[in-house]
C-alpha positions in Angstrom: -31.2 34.7 9.2 -27.5 34.2 9.4 -27.2 30.2 9.4 -24.9 30.3 12.8 -28.5 31.0 14.5 -30.1 27.6 13.5 -27.3 26.0 14.8 -28.6 26.5 18.3 -30.8 24.3 20.2 -34.3 25.7 20.7 -35.2 27.1 24.0 -38.0 24.2 25.4 -38.3 26.0 28.4 -37.5 29.5 30.6 -35.8 30.4 33.7 -38.1 32.8 35.7 -35.5 35.1 37.5 -38.1 36.5 39.8 -38.3 39.9 41.4 -34.8 41.6 41.7 -33.1 42.2 45.2 -35.5 40.1 47.3 -32.9 37.5 48.3 -33.7 36.6 52.1 -36.8 38.1 52.0 -39.2 35.4 50.3 -40.8 34.2 53.3 -41.8 37.9 54.2 -42.7 38.4 50.3 -44.8 34.8 49.8 -46.9 35.4 52.9 -47.4 39.3 51.8 -48.7 37.9 48.1 -50.3 35.0 49.6 -52.3 37.4 51.4 -53.3 39.8 48.6 -54.2 36.8 46.3 -56.4 35.3 48.8 -58.0 38.4 49.6 -58.9 39.2 46.2 -60.1 35.6 45.4 -62.4 36.3 48.5 -63.7 39.9 48.1 -64.4 39.4 44.4 -66.3 36.3 45.1 -68.4 37.6 47.7 -69.6 40.9 45.3 -70.4 38.1 42.5 -72.6 36.0 45.6 -74.3 39.8 46.4 -74.8 40.4 42.6 -76.0 36.6 41.5 -78.4 36.4 44.4 -79.8 39.8 45.3 -82.5 41.0 42.4 -82.1 44.6 43.1 -78.6 43.9 42.0 -79.7 43.1 38.4 -79.2 45.9 36.9 -76.4 46.5 33.6 -73.8 48.2 36.4 -73.6 45.3 38.4 -74.1 43.0 35.4 -70.5 44.6 34.4 -69.4 44.7 37.9 -69.9 40.9 37.9 -68.0 41.2 35.1 -64.7 42.7 36.6 -64.9 40.3 39.6 -64.5 37.4 37.5 -61.6 38.9 35.7 -60.1 40.2 38.9 -60.5 36.9 39.9 -58.6 35.4 36.9 -56.1 38.0 36.0 -53.8 37.3 39.3 -54.0 33.6 38.8 -52.3 34.3 35.8 -49.2 34.7 37.8 -49.6 34.8 41.6 -49.5 30.8 41.9 -45.8 30.8 40.2 -44.5 33.2 42.0 -45.1 32.2 45.1 -43.8 28.6 44.1 -40.8 29.9 43.2 -40.7 31.7 46.3 -41.1 28.5 48.1 -38.1 27.4 46.7 -39.5 25.1 44.0 -38.8 25.5 40.6 -38.6 28.9 38.9 -38.7 27.4 35.4 -41.5 27.4 32.7 -42.0 25.8 29.5 -42.5 27.3 26.4 -46.0 26.7 25.9 -46.4 27.7 29.4 -44.8 31.2 29.1 -46.7 31.7 25.8 -50.2 30.9 27.6 -49.1 33.2 30.1 -48.3 35.9 28.2 -51.7 35.4 26.1 -54.0 35.2 29.3 -52.2 38.5 30.4 -52.8 40.2 27.3 -56.1 38.7 27.1 -57.4 39.6 30.6 -55.6 42.9 30.6 -57.1 43.9 27.2 -60.8 42.6 28.9 -60.2 45.0 32.1 -59.5 48.0 29.4 -62.7 47.4 27.6 -64.8 46.6 30.6 -63.9 49.6 32.1 -64.6 51.6 28.6 -68.1 49.9 28.8 -68.7 51.0 32.6 -67.9 54.2 31.9 -70.7 54.2 29.1 -72.8 52.5 31.3 -72.5 55.8 33.8 -72.8 57.8 30.9 -76.3 56.4 29.3 -77.4 56.6 33.7 -76.6 60.2 34.3 -76.9 62.0 30.9 -80.0 60.2 29.9 -81.9 58.6 32.7 -85.3 58.2 31.5 -84.1 56.4 28.6 -81.5 54.2 30.2 -83.2 50.9 30.6 -83.9 51.2 26.7 -80.1 52.4 25.9 -78.8 49.6 28.2 -81.0 46.8 27.8 -80.6 42.6 28.3 -79.5 42.6 24.6 -77.3 45.5 24.4 -75.3 44.1 27.5 -74.4 40.9 26.3 -73.5 42.2 22.9 -71.0 44.6 24.8 -69.6 41.8 27.2 -69.1 39.4 24.2 -67.6 41.8 22.5 -65.2 42.8 25.2 -64.1 39.0 25.7 -63.6 38.5 21.8 -61.7 41.5 21.1 -59.7 41.2 23.9 -59.0 37.2 22.6 -57.8 38.5 19.2 -55.6 41.3 20.6 -54.5 38.5 22.9 -54.3 36.2 19.8 -52.2 38.8 18.0 -49.5 39.6 20.3 -48.8 36.0 21.4 -48.2 35.0 17.5 -45.9 38.3 16.9 -43.7 37.0 20.0 -43.8 33.4 19.3 -43.1 33.3 15.9 -39.6 34.5 16.7 -37.0 31.8 16.8 -35.5 31.4 20.8 -32.1 29.3 20.5 -30.4 31.8 23.0 -30.3 32.5 26.4 -33.5 31.6 28.3 -33.5 33.9 31.4 -36.9 36.2 31.8 -35.9 38.9 33.9 -39.1 39.0 35.6 -41.6 36.8 37.9 -43.6 36.2 34.8 -43.5 36.2 31.1 -44.4 39.5 29.1 -43.1 41.1 25.6 -40.8 43.3 27.2 -38.6 40.5 28.8 -39.6 37.8 26.4 -38.7 39.8 23.3 -35.1 40.5 24.3 -34.2 36.8 24.4 -35.3 36.1 20.6 -32.3 35.0 17.8 -33.9 37.2 15.4 -34.9 40.8 14.4 -37.1 42.1 16.9 -38.1 45.6 15.8 -41.0 44.3 13.4 -42.5 42.4 16.3 -41.7 45.2 18.9 -43.1 48.1 17.1 -46.4 46.1 16.1 -46.7 45.0 19.9 -46.5 48.0 21.2 -48.7 50.0 18.4 -51.7 47.6 19.5 -51.3 47.7 23.1 -50.5 51.8 22.9 -53.6 51.9 20.6 -56.3 49.9 22.3 -55.1 51.9 25.6 -55.1 55.0 24.3 -58.6 54.7 22.1 -60.3 53.1 25.6 -59.2 56.0 27.2 -60.3 58.9 24.5 -63.6 56.8 25.1 -63.9 57.1 29.0 -62.6 60.5 28.8 -65.7 61.5 26.3 -67.8 59.6 28.3 -66.6 61.6 31.6 -66.8 64.6 30.1 -70.3 64.3 29.2 -71.1 63.6 32.4 -69.5 66.3 34.1 -71.2 68.5 31.9 -74.7 66.6 33.4 -74.2 66.7 36.7 -73.1 70.5 36.6 -76.4 71.4 35.1 -78.0 69.6 38.4 -79.2 72.6 40.6 -79.5 70.5 44.1 -76.0 70.1 46.0 -77.6 66.8 47.3 -78.2 65.7 43.5 -75.0 66.3 42.5 -73.3 64.5 45.0 -75.5 61.5 44.5 -74.8 61.8 41.0 -70.8 61.7 41.4 -70.7 58.9 43.6 -72.2 56.6 41.3 -69.0 57.1 39.5 -66.1 57.6 41.8 -65.4 54.0 41.9 -65.2 53.8 38.8 -62.8 56.8 38.1 -60.4 55.2 41.3 -60.4 52.0 39.8 -59.3 53.7 36.1 -56.9 55.5 37.8 -55.5 52.1 39.3 -55.3 50.4 36.1 -53.9 53.3 33.4 -51.4 53.8 36.0 -49.3 50.9 35.7 -50.1 50.2 32.4 -48.4 53.9 31.3 -45.3 53.2 33.3 -45.1 49.8 31.8 -45.8 49.9 28.3 -45.3 53.9 27.4 -43.0 55.3 30.0 -40.5 52.0 30.7 -38.4 52.6 33.8 -35.1 52.4 33.9 -34.8 50.6 37.0 -35.7 46.6 36.5 -36.5 46.9 40.5 -39.2 49.9 40.1 -40.3 47.7 37.1 -41.4 44.8 39.3 -42.4 47.2 42.1 -45.1 48.7 39.3 -45.9 45.1 37.7 -46.8 43.6 41.4 -49.1 46.8 42.0 -50.9 45.9 38.6 -51.0 42.0 39.1 -51.5 41.4 42.7 -52.4 44.7 44.3 -54.9 46.5 42.3 -57.3 43.4 41.6 -57.6 42.9 45.5 -58.3 46.3 45.7 -61.3 46.5 43.3 -63.7 45.1 45.7 -62.8 47.2 48.5 -63.1 50.3 46.2 -66.6 48.9 45.0 -68.4 48.2 48.5 -67.2 50.5 50.9 -69.1 53.4 49.6 -71.6 51.1 48.0 -74.7 50.7 50.3 -76.9 48.2 47.9 -73.6 46.2 47.7 -73.1 45.7 51.2 -77.1 45.3 51.8 -77.1 42.6 49.4 -74.3 40.7 50.7 -75.3 40.9 54.5 -78.5 39.5 53.1 -76.7 36.8 51.4 -75.0 36.0 54.5 -77.4 36.0 56.7 -79.4 33.6 54.2 -76.5 31.3 54.0 -76.0 30.8 57.8 -79.9 30.1 58.1 -80.0 27.2 55.8 
């Protein structure tokens, strides 16, 4: 590294520039994002309440759905409070350590979601393709190991990315061209060669996303083949209805991931819009997706709320 790079003062904080082209609309966006955030918290807490209080929902599918609800509570919480504070005119600065933590938890929780969707696809494969052996295949021990593996694997993934990004020196500009810290906007601020970190980081993200997608695709290929073999139209409809919510969530998850990391937008505004959809809007939609067409969850939730009123 050239000697002059070491003469700069190391960066101790970053300035989050926010969403481009939103000047004068801060109050509107604050109300909008706050509404989505509160909807996310309320919807996912209600799903957790239904799952925890109803013995009929103590099955592998709802166990993983409960994990997804926990994720959907924490995921927007990594960025939304900071973004709403900046919209209110509060300080837009974030410490060096805070930026590193934000990047770590963003990729930790994002990878967890990716792994969870893969595990949930395998659960649906076991339920539809091997219904008689389902309780044996997806026993409590298997579910626990899969869940622990999901969270531990995600932690390792995020730790590697965070180490690669923040082992680099930051001694120049500190303006992050987004409303939170991520690889795409932090890495260009490093005052050193970033080619190795960029290649390894994007390879890491790409391999994880692609591997999970291929496993999900393999599971659903087998599921479709099994559904087509069902002679009864009603049986085929019921089998497909158990997968429709999961498929919808997968599309909402993989769409932004592809646009952000595999096909970066040329416009900073468009990139921010995609990030907002991924970080704030999608987590608020998952409770609606999993409850609107799910009679078991709606019934369990109704019973839990009635029980709460009678106390």
